[in-house]
C-alpha positions in Angstrom: -17.5 22.9 5.5 -20.7 21.7 7.3 -20.7 18.3 5.7 -18.4 15.3 5.6 -15.7 15.2 3.0 -16.5 13.3 -0.2 -14.6 10.9 -2.5 -15.7 9.2 -5.7 -14.1 6.0 -6.9 -13.8 5.8 -10.6 -14.4 2.7 -12.8 -14.2 1.7 -16.4 -17.6 3.4 -17.0 -20.5 4.8 -15.0 -21.9 1.3 -14.3 -18.6 0.0 -12.9 -18.9 0.1 -9.1 -16.2 -2.5 -8.4 -14.0 -0.1 -6.4 -16.8 1.1 -4.0 -17.8 -2.6 -3.6 -14.2 -3.5 -2.8 -14.1 -0.8 -0.2 -17.4 -1.9 1.4 -16.1 -5.5 1.4 -13.0 -4.4 3.3 -10.6 -5.6 0.5 -9.6 -2.1 -0.7 -8.2 -0.1 2.2 -5.9 2.3 0.3 -6.2 4.7 -2.6 -3.4 6.6 -4.2 -3.4 9.7 -6.5 -0.8 12.0 -7.9 0.3 14.7 -5.5 -1.1 17.4 -7.8 -4.6 15.8 -8.1 -4.8 14.7 -4.5 -5.1 18.2 -3.2 -7.6 19.4 -5.9 -11.3 19.2 -5.5 -13.1 17.6 -8.4 -16.7 18.7 -8.2 -19.5 18.2 -5.7 -18.5 14.5 -5.0 -14.7 14.8 -4.6 -13.2 17.2 -2.2 -9.5 16.3 -2.3 -7.1 17.1 0.5 -8.2 14.3 2.8 -6.3 14.0 6.0 -5.9 11.5 8.8 -9.0 11.5 10.9 -11.3 12.7 8.2 -14.7 10.9 7.9 -15.3 10.6 4.2 -18.4 9.7 2.2 -17.6 7.3 -0.7 -19.6 7.7 -3.9 -19.8 5.8 -7.1 -19.9 7.3 -10.6 -23.7 7.6 -10.4 -23.3 9.9 -7.4 -24.8 7.3 -5.0 -23.4 7.2 -1.5 -22.0 3.8 -1.0 -20.3 3.8 2.4 -18.4 6.0 4.9 -14.7 5.6 5.7 -12.3 7.1 8.1 -8.9 8.2 6.9 -6.2 6.6 9.1 -3.0 7.6 7.3 -1.9 9.9 4.5 1.7 10.1 3.1 3.7 10.6 0.0 5.2 7.6 -1.9 7.5 7.3 -4.9 6.4 5.4 -8.0 9.6 3.4 -8.0 9.2 2.3 -4.4 5.5 1.4 -3.8 5.2 0.1 -0.2 3.7 -3.3 0.2 0.9 -1.9 2.5 -0.1 0.4 -0.4 -0.1 -2.1 -3.3 -1.9 -4.7 -1.1 -4.4 -2.1 0.2 -5.1 -1.1 -3.4 -5.9 -4.9 -4.1 -2.9 -5.5 -6.3 -0.8 -8.6 -6.2 2.5 -6.7 -6.4 4.1 -3.3 -6.7 4.7 -4.1 -10.4 1.0 -4.6 -11.0 0.2 -1.3 -9.2 2.7 0.4 -11.5 1.4 -1.2 -14.7 -2.2 -0.3 -13.9 -1.3 3.3 -13.1 0.7 3.7 -16.3 -2.3 2.4 -18.2 -4.8 4.7 -16.4 -2.6 7.8 -16.5 -1.0 7.7 -20.0 -0.7 11.5 -20.1 1.8 11.4 -17.3 5.5 10.5 -17.3 5.4 8.0 -14.4 9.2 7.7 -13.6 10.6 6.2 -10.4 10.7 9.5 -8.5 7.2 10.6 -9.5 5.1 11.1 -6.3 1.7 9.9 -5.3 -0.2 10.4 -2.1 -1.4 7.3 -0.3 -4.6 7.5 1.7 -5.3 4.6 4.1 -8.8 4.0 5.5 
């Protein structure tokens, strides 16, 4: 690959750039995805498989480059035991809020306590 890796932060619709803004403001320092989806590319603006040390371009839903981040840590977590550094880095007030949001956003999945996510710190 002769370019930086890419990641797109999703919002409620194509005009919702709250997640990229939160990253640029330094409030959002973690993102988490299912193990299956983390390692899959999702088009030109989402490479997947980010690893510690990767320099990553962050895009919004309008495919605009918003900022550049450096991956500092990547590891697997269980849905029933969300570490504080993950839920805080995702800008939630608790592990329960993290879980509630992900259940709402991923209704097609059975998110039980042993379900695995990958946490990406930047």
